[in-house]
C-alpha positions in Angstrom: -3.4 24.3 6.4 -4.4 26.3 9.6 -7.5 27.8 10.5 -9.6 30.3 8.3 -6.4 30.6 6.4 -6.7 34.1 4.6 -5.7 32.5 1.6 -8.6 29.6 1.8 -11.1 32.1 2.9 -10.0 34.8 0.3 -10.1 31.8 -2.6 -14.0 30.7 -1.8 -15.2 34.7 -1.3 -14.0 35.8 -4.5 -15.2 32.7 -6.1 -18.9 33.2 -4.4 -19.0 36.3 -5.8 -18.4 35.2 -9.6 -20.4 32.0 -9.4 -21.3 28.7 -7.9 -23.5 25.8 -9.4 -23.5 22.2 -9.6 -20.7 19.8 -12.0 -23.5 19.8 -14.9 -22.1 23.1 -16.1 -18.7 23.4 -17.1 -16.2 24.9 -15.4 -12.2 25.4 -15.7 -11.7 25.5 -11.8 -12.6 21.8 -11.6 -10.2 20.6 -14.8 -7.2 22.7 -13.4 -8.1 21.1 -9.9 -7.9 17.7 -10.7 -4.2 18.6 -13.1 -3.3 19.9 -10.2 -4.3 17.3 -8.1 -2.9 14.1 -10.6 0.6 16.3 -10.4 1.1 14.7 -7.3 -0.1 10.8 -7.9 1.6 8.7 -9.9 0.8 8.8 -13.8 -1.8 5.6 -14.0 -4.1 7.3 -11.3 -5.3 9.9 -14.3 -9.1 9.9 -13.5 -11.3 12.0 -10.6 -14.4 12.1 -9.0 -15.6 15.0 -6.6 -17.5 14.6 -3.8 -18.3 16.0 -0.7 -16.9 13.8 2.2 -14.2 11.3 2.7 -17.6 8.3 3.2 -18.8 9.6 -0.2 -15.5 8.7 -1.4 -14.7 5.8 0.5 -18.6 4.1 -0.5 -17.5 5.3 -4.2 -14.6 3.4 -3.9 -16.3 0.4 -3.2 -18.4 1.0 -5.9 -15.8 1.5 -8.7 -14.3 -1.6 -7.2 -17.2 -4.3 -7.4 -18.3 -2.7 -11.4 -14.3 -3.6 -11.9 -14.1 -6.5 -10.6 -17.8 -8.1 -10.7 -16.9 -9.6 -7.2 -18.5 -8.7 -3.9 -16.2 -9.6 -1.2 -13.6 -6.8 0.6 -10.8 -7.4 3.1 -10.2 -5.0 6.1 -7.9 -4.4 8.8 -8.9 -5.1 12.1 -10.2 -2.4 14.1 -10.7 -0.2 11.0 -13.2 2.7 10.5 -13.8 4.2 6.8 -17.0 6.0 7.2 -20.4 6.5 8.8 -22.5 5.4 5.5 -24.5 2.4 5.9 -21.5 0.3 3.2 -18.7 1.8 5.4 -19.5 0.8 8.5 -20.4 -3.2 7.1 -16.4 -2.5 6.4 -15.4 -1.0 9.3 -14.8 -3.0 12.2 -14.2 -0.8 14.6 -18.1 -0.2 14.4 -19.7 -3.2 13.2 -18.4 -5.3 16.4 -20.9 -3.0 18.6 -23.5 -3.3 16.1 -25.2 -6.5 13.7 -21.5 -7.7 13.6 -19.5 -9.1 10.8 -21.3 -9.6 7.0 -20.8 -12.5 4.6 -19.1 -11.0 2.6 -16.2 -8.8 4.9 -13.0 -11.0 5.4 -10.8 -9.1 8.3 -6.8 -9.8 8.6 -4.9 -8.9 11.6 -3.4 -4.9 11.2 0.4 -5.1 10.8 1.4 -3.8 13.9 4.9 -4.8 14.8 4.4 -3.7 18.5 1.3 -5.3 19.8 0.5 -7.6 17.0 0.8 -11.3 15.9 4.2 -11.0 14.6 6.5 -8.1 16.1 10.4 -6.2 15.9 11.5 -9.4 16.6 10.1 -12.4 13.9 12.0 -13.0 11.1 10.0 -11.5 8.3 6.9 -9.9 9.8 6.2 -8.3 6.2 5.5 -11.7 4.8 4.2 -12.9 7.9 1.3 -10.0 8.0 0.7 -10.4 4.1 0.2 -14.6 4.3 -2.7 -13.8 6.8 -4.3 -12.1 3.8 -3.4 -14.4 1.4 -4.8 -17.4 4.0 -8.5 -15.1 4.0 -8.2 -15.1 -0.1 -7.8 -19.2 0.1 -10.3 -19.6 2.8 -12.8 -17.3 1.0 -12.5 -18.7 -2.3 -13.1 -22.2 -0.7 -16.2 -20.9 -0.1 -17.6 -19.9 -3.2 -16.6 -15.9 -2.3 -14.8 -13.4 -4.5 -12.5 -10.7 -3.5 -13.4 -7.4 -5.1 -11.0 -5.6 -2.8 -8.6 -4.8 -0.3 -9.7 -1.7 2.0 -6.9 0.1 3.6 -5.9 3.2 5.5 -2.1 4.1 4.2 -1.1 4.2 7.9 -4.0 2.4 10.1 -5.3 5.4 12.5 -8.6 4.5 14.4 -5.9 1.0 15.0 -3.7 2.5 17.1 -1.5 5.2 14.2 0.2 1.9 13.2 2.9 2.4 10.6 2.8 -1.1 8.3 6.2 -2.0 7.4 7.8 -1.0 4.0 7.0 -3.9 1.4 3.4 -5.2 3.3 1.3 -3.6 0.5 3.2 -4.4 -2.2 2.8 -8.2 -1.0 -1.0 -7.5 -0.3 -1.3 -6.1 -3.5 0.2 -9.3 -5.0 -2.5 -11.7 -3.6 -5.3 -9.6 -4.1 -4.8 -8.9 -8.0 -3.8 -12.6 -8.4 -7.7 -13.0 -6.5 -9.1 -10.4 -8.8 -9.3 -7.7 -6.8 -8.2 -4.1 -6.6 -6.2 -2.6 -4.0 -8.1 0.6 -2.1 -5.7 3.4 -0.3 -7.6 5.5 1.9 -5.8 8.7 2.3 -8.4 10.1 4.2 -6.6 11.3 7.7 -3.2 10.6 6.4 -2.1 12.3 2.7 -1.5 15.9 1.7 1.7 15.7 2.7 0.9 14.6 6.6 3.8 12.1 6.5 5.7 15.2 5.7 8.6 13.3 3.1 5.7 12.2 1.4 2.9 13.5 0.4 0.5 10.4 0.3 1.2 8.1 3.1 1.1 4.6 0.5 3.8 6.4 -0.7 6.0 4.8 2.7 5.9 2.0 1.3 8.4 2.4 -1.8 8.1 3.5 -4.9 7.1 0.7 -6.4 3.6 0.6 -5.2 0.7 2.2 -6.1 -2.8 1.8 -5.8 -6.0 1.0 -7.8 -7.8 3.6 -6.2 -6.9 6.2 -3.7 -9.6 8.2 -1.5 -8.9 11.7 -0.1 -11.4 13.6 2.2 -10.5 15.8 5.2 -7.4 18.2 4.5 -8.4 18.3 1.2 -10.3 21.4 1.6 -9.1 23.0 4.7 -12.8 22.2 6.6 -14.8 22.9 3.9 -16.7 19.6 2.4 -14.7 18.5 -0.3 -13.4 14.8 -1.5 -12.0 13.1 -4.3 -11.6 9.5 -5.5 -8.3 9.0 -8.2 -8.0 5.4 -10.3 -7.0 4.3 -13.3 -8.6 4.7 -16.4 -9.6 0.9 -16.4 -11.5 1.4 -13.7 -13.6 4.4 -14.9 -14.2 3.1 -18.1 -15.6 -0.4 -16.8 -17.6 1.8 -14.1 -18.9 4.1 -17.0 -19.5 1.0 -19.1 -22.6 0.4 -16.7 -24.2 3.3 -19.0 -24.9 5.1 -15.1 -23.1 8.1 -14.9 -21.6 9.5 -12.4 -23.2 12.7 -11.0 -23.1 14.6 -7.6 -24.5 17.7 -7.3 -21.9 19.4 -5.3 -18.9 17.5 -5.6 -16.3 19.5 -7.7 -18.2 22.6 -7.4 -16.2 25.8 -8.4 -16.2 27.1 -5.4 -14.9 23.7 -3.4 -12.4 23.7 -6.4 -11.2 27.0 -5.7 -10.3 26.3 -2.0 -9.2 22.4 -2.9 -6.7 24.5 -5.4 -5.7 26.9 -2.3 -5.1 24.5 -0.2 -2.3 22.8 -2.3 -1.2 26.4 -3.2 -0.3 26.6 0.7 1.1 23.2 1.6 3.5 24.4 -1.6 4.1 28.3 -0.5 4.2 27.6 3.2 6.3 24.4 2.8 3.6 22.6 4.7 5.1 18.8 4.0 8.8 20.0 5.6 7.0 21.4 8.3 5.5 18.4 8.8 9.0 16.5 8.8 10.6 19.1 11.1 8.3 19.4 14.1 7.1 15.4 14.0 11.0 14.8 14.4 11.1 17.2 17.1 8.1 15.5 18.6 9.2 12.1 18.3 12.6 13.0 19.9 10.6 14.6 23.1 8.2 11.8 23.3 11.6 9.3 22.9 13.1 10.9 26.0 10.0 10.5 27.6 9.8 7.0 27.2 13.2 6.2 28.7 11.9 8.2 31.7 8.6 6.7 31.9 8.0 2.9 32.3 4.5 3.4 31.4 5.2 4.3 27.3 5.9 1.3 25.5 6.4 2.5 22.0 6.6 5.6 20.5 6.2 5.7 16.4 5.6 7.8 13.7 6.0 9.6 10.8 5.5 13.2 9.9 2.5 14.3 11.7 1.4 11.3 12.1 2.5 9.9 15.6 1.8 6.7 18.3 2.2 6.6 21.5 1.6 3.3 23.1 0.7 3.6 26.9 1.5 0.1 28.8 1.1 -1.9 32.5 3.7 -4.0 31.8 7.0 -3.9 29.9 7.5 -7.8 29.7 3.9 -8.6 28.4 
């Protein structure tokens, strides 16, 4: 919502003057904020865990998935990056390929990129073709006695090249993953909170019939303040609580963080930032496409709202 936004600074200052404590001490801000966030999401995603960073959120999502499914393995997209903790470097091909390599429990699916990828715009059904790649991974994993806990994906792959997955891809993948006893985790850390313009969450670009099992949030949620969140279903949360090892995070969900989170939602609403992302994004796409006509080095211009990718190439044919 902008650097040093006065509403955010004011919310932090006012709450700091009253009370800041850890979340073992009950405070209305936590509940108020969870309720506000829940209004932006499908009804099924009604349990919230608050944390300090996107990496923490993704790590918790991984724990939730494994506890719920009792499986270990994770499917990720090629070039993905999900955070800096050890557990997340392990599921980030962008990182692990330069480090210790791929773990046995990690499976890498091709990015559903219809410009540079395996199946392109001229393919008769790229959605099914890309989803079938995930299905094949699951089948091969099962033959080796492995079991899938989760398909872990950014709703719009960012580090992978600002990719817009074709609509319907998530639905088909979720079908294969659920059949294998796994869950679908949507990482909205870079792309959530209205950035895509027409929707509040990027996973909603796939259609109203698609709902992830777990959604993770970070970055814009606190406008630069360390704040993050995991939203999930009652079933998954109950399986996690059943271990008897309660989830606790000293600063996650503290009164100041929640006051800031509420102020961010207020500003997004009050300043019509979703509509703004659509308008500015459309304008930027339009002028980039004008450049594309002039310059053969620009191979592709793609985007939604203020999530935009420009592909620079050497050869149009290849």
